[in-house]
C-alpha positions in Angstrom: -32.6 -160.4 -99.9 -30.9 -157.0 -100.1 -34.1 -154.9 -99.9 -35.2 -156.6 -96.7 -31.8 -156.1 -95.2 -31.8 -152.4 -96.3 -35.0 -151.7 -94.5 -33.4 -152.7 -91.3 -30.6 -150.2 -91.4 -30.9 -147.6 -88.7 -29.2 -144.6 -87.1 -28.5 -145.7 -83.6 -30.2 -147.4 -80.6 -31.9 -144.2 -79.6 -33.6 -141.4 -81.6 -31.2 -139.1 -83.3 -30.2 -135.9 -81.5 -31.8 -133.1 -83.6 -28.9 -130.9 -82.7 -26.2 -133.1 -84.2 -25.9 -135.3 -87.3 -23.5 -138.2 -87.6 -24.3 -138.5 -91.3 -25.3 -135.3 -92.9 -24.8 -133.5 -95.1 -25.0 -136.2 -97.8 -23.5 -135.0 -101.1 -23.5 -136.5 -104.6 -20.9 -135.0 -106.8 -21.0 -135.5 -110.5 -22.8 -138.8 -110.1 -23.7 -140.8 -113.1 -25.1 -144.3 -113.6 -24.8 -146.3 -116.8 -26.4 -149.6 -117.6 -25.6 -151.5 -120.8 -23.9 -148.4 -122.2 -26.8 -146.1 -121.5 -26.8 -143.3 -119.0 -29.8 -143.6 -116.6 -28.4 -140.8 -114.4 -25.9 -138.2 -115.4 -24.2 -135.1 -113.9 -26.0 -135.4 -110.6 -25.0 -132.8 -107.9 -27.2 -133.1 -104.8 -26.8 -132.0 -101.2 -29.1 -133.2 -98.4 -28.6 -131.5 -95.1 -30.3 -130.1 -92.0 -33.8 -131.0 -90.9 -37.0 -131.5 -92.9 -38.6 -133.4 -95.7 -37.1 -133.5 -99.3 -39.6 -134.7 -101.9 -38.1 -136.0 -105.1 -40.5 -135.6 -108.1 -40.4 -136.1 -111.8 -42.1 -138.0 -114.7 -42.0 -141.8 -114.9 -38.6 -143.1 -115.9 -36.9 -139.9 -114.8 -34.5 -141.9 -112.5 -36.0 -141.1 -109.1 -35.9 -144.6 -107.7 -32.4 -145.1 -109.0 -31.3 -141.9 -107.4 -32.8 -143.0 -104.1 -30.9 -146.3 -104.2 -27.6 -144.6 -104.9 -28.2 -142.2 -102.0 -29.0 -145.1 -99.7 -26.1 -147.1 -100.8 -27.8 -150.0 -102.5 -26.1 -149.1 -105.7 -22.8 -147.6 -106.4 -22.5 -144.8 -109.0 -20.6 -145.7 -112.1 -19.0 -142.2 -112.0 -18.8 -139.4 -109.5 -18.9 -139.9 -105.7 -21.4 -140.2 -102.9 -20.1 -138.7 -99.6 -21.5 -138.7 -96.1 -20.0 -135.6 -94.5 -20.9 -136.4 -90.8 -18.3 -136.1 -88.0 -15.1 -138.1 -88.4 -14.6 -141.0 -86.1 -17.7 -142.9 -87.0 -16.9 -146.2 -88.7 -18.4 -146.8 -92.2 -20.5 -149.5 -90.7 -22.0 -147.1 -88.2 -22.9 -144.7 -91.0 -24.6 -147.5 -92.9 -26.7 -148.4 -89.9 -27.8 -144.9 -89.3 -30.2 -144.8 -92.3 -33.2 -146.8 -93.5 -35.2 -147.2 -96.7 -38.8 -148.2 -97.2 -39.8 -149.3 -100.7 -43.0 -149.0 -102.8 -43.5 -152.7 -102.3 -42.0 -153.5 -98.9 -40.1 -156.8 -98.6 -41.6 -159.0 -95.8 -39.7 -161.8 -94.2 -41.3 -165.2 -93.9 -42.3 -164.7 -90.3 -44.8 -162.9 -88.2 -45.3 -159.1 -88.2 -43.7 -159.0 -84.7 -40.8 -161.2 -85.8 -40.2 -158.9 -88.8 -39.5 -156.1 -86.4 -37.6 -158.1 -83.7 -35.3 -159.5 -86.4 -34.4 -156.0 -87.6 -33.6 -155.1 -84.0 -31.5 -158.2 -83.7 -29.5 -157.3 -86.8 -28.8 -153.9 -85.2 -27.5 -155.6 -82.1 -30.3 -154.6 -79.7 -30.2 -156.7 -76.5 -32.5 -159.7 -76.7 -34.5 -158.7 -73.6 -35.4 -155.3 -75.2 -36.4 -156.4 -78.7 -40.0 -157.6 -78.1 -41.0 -154.6 -76.0 -39.5 -152.2 -78.5 -41.1 -154.1 -81.4 -44.5 -154.1 -79.8 -44.3 -150.4 -79.1 -43.6 -149.8 -82.8 -46.5 -152.1 -83.9 -48.8 -150.3 -81.5 -47.7 -146.9 -82.8 -48.8 -148.0 -86.3 -52.0 -149.7 -85.3 -50.7 -153.2 -85.9 -50.6 -154.7 -82.4 -53.6 -156.9 -83.1 -51.8 -158.4 -86.1 -48.5 -159.0 -84.3 -48.6 -162.8 -84.7 -50.0 -162.8 -88.2 -47.7 -163.8 -91.0 -46.4 -160.6 -92.5 -46.8 -161.8 -96.1 -50.6 -162.3 -95.8 -51.2 -158.7 -94.6 -52.8 -156.3 -97.0 -50.7 -153.8 -99.0 -51.5 -151.0 -96.6 -50.7 -153.1 -93.6 -47.4 -154.2 -95.0 -46.5 -150.7 -95.7 -47.3 -149.7 -92.1 -45.3 -152.7 -90.9 -42.3 -151.5 -93.0 -42.6 -148.1 -91.4 -43.0 -149.7 -87.9 -39.8 -151.6 -88.6 -38.0 -148.4 -89.4 -39.6 -146.6 -86.5 -38.2 -149.2 -84.1 -34.8 -148.6 -85.4 -34.9 -144.8 -85.1 -33.0 -143.9 -88.3 -31.3 -140.6 -88.7 -32.1 -140.5 -92.4 -35.1 -142.3 -93.9 -35.5 -142.8 -97.6 -39.0 -143.6 -98.9 -39.6 -144.6 -102.5 -43.2 -144.0 -103.6 -44.5 -145.5 -100.3 -48.2 -144.7 -101.1 -48.3 -145.5 -104.8 -50.5 -148.5 -104.5 -52.5 -147.6 -101.4 -56.0 -146.4 -100.9 -56.7 -142.9 -99.4 -57.0 -144.1 -95.8 -53.7 -146.0 -96.0 -52.1 -143.1 -97.8 -53.2 -140.8 -95.0 -51.7 -143.2 -92.4 -48.3 -143.2 -94.2 -48.3 -139.4 -94.5 -49.0 -139.1 -90.8 -46.1 -141.5 -90.2 -43.8 -139.4 -92.3 -44.8 -136.4 -90.2 -44.1 -138.4 -87.1 -40.6 -139.3 -88.2 -40.0 -135.7 -89.0 -41.0 -134.7 -85.5 -38.7 -137.4 -84.1 -35.8 -135.7 -85.9 -35.4 -138.1 -88.8 -34.3 -136.5 -92.1 -36.8 -137.5 -94.8 -36.1 -138.0 -98.5 -39.1 -139.3 -100.3 -40.2 -139.8 -103.9 -43.8 -139.3 -105.0 -45.7 -138.7 -108.3 -48.6 -137.1 -106.4 -48.5 -133.3 -106.6 -51.0 -133.0 -103.8 -49.0 -135.2 -101.5 -45.8 -133.2 -102.3 -47.6 -129.9 -101.5 -48.7 -131.4 -98.1 -45.3 -132.8 -97.1 -42.4 -131.1 -98.8 -40.0 -128.6 -97.3 -38.0 -128.7 -100.4 -38.4 -130.3 -103.8 -35.8 -132.0 -106.0 -37.1 -132.3 -109.6 -35.6 -135.0 -111.8 -36.1 -135.4 -115.5 -34.4 -137.6 -118.1 -31.7 -138.6 -115.5 -30.8 -135.1 -114.4 -31.7 -132.9 -111.5 -33.2 -129.8 -113.0 -34.2 -128.1 -109.7 -33.5 -128.3 -106.0 -35.5 -125.6 -104.3 -37.8 -124.8 -101.3 -41.2 -126.3 -101.8 -43.0 -123.0 -101.8 -40.8 -121.6 -104.5 -41.2 -124.7 -106.6 -45.0 -124.8 -106.5 -45.3 -121.0 -106.9 -43.0 -120.7 -109.9 -40.9 -123.7 -111.2 -37.8 -122.5 -113.0 -37.4 -125.2 -115.7 -39.8 -125.7 -118.6 -40.1 -129.4 -117.7 -41.0 -128.7 -114.1 -43.6 -126.1 -115.2 -45.2 -128.7 -117.5 -45.1 -131.4 -114.8 -46.8 -129.0 -112.3 -49.6 -128.4 -114.8 -50.1 -132.2 -115.1 -48.8 -132.4 -118.6 -46.7 -135.3 -120.0 -43.0 -134.5 -119.9 -40.9 -136.2 -122.6 
């Protein structure tokens, strides 16, 4: 169950120090990804560094989710390289555990909401005596404490998404990837997720998130990465992107037009 495992990856046993990064910057250099002889991503050069929230946008089929999975390490590029440039001396396993990813459809283990979080903490090596307290604190933070003993798979879509975020919150990741986390949610659940994203940001977690919602991007983004037809056409501060996109495709996307 690789997605479930990936959502348990975390930075360290405490919140990251905002003054120091063990991972960043993350760089993709000339990254491409081919499937059955067809390029789905090509010529990707990307750098994620510092603090803040990067919003990845683009039309359906542009390659946004694939890009996120390569950044996170779920998939290896078929060409080019992905490099974490954090301080030397950290083992590759440490770097893997310092990040997390939450998916559009979060994967829930066949156990209670509470056990979904305590299991993630166990995978990360947290002492047994600390897991329940830390997990309950995370569930409380996301309004899920009354549902702690309920099977995770019977929760509503919004509740499952909040549980996935609570699981990540308990693990205090240095970098958090979110792939369309509000795509199937109602307005109230969407607001809760956006508030959670802001909370991670305040905690010092670096956010990289895909969305197709222009309004949401305007509310959340510090910078925008615009992807179209498997290529990154723009990586720019959010204000500049929404004021005057450089590429013809981004201009059309910002106007709400179909981009082919």
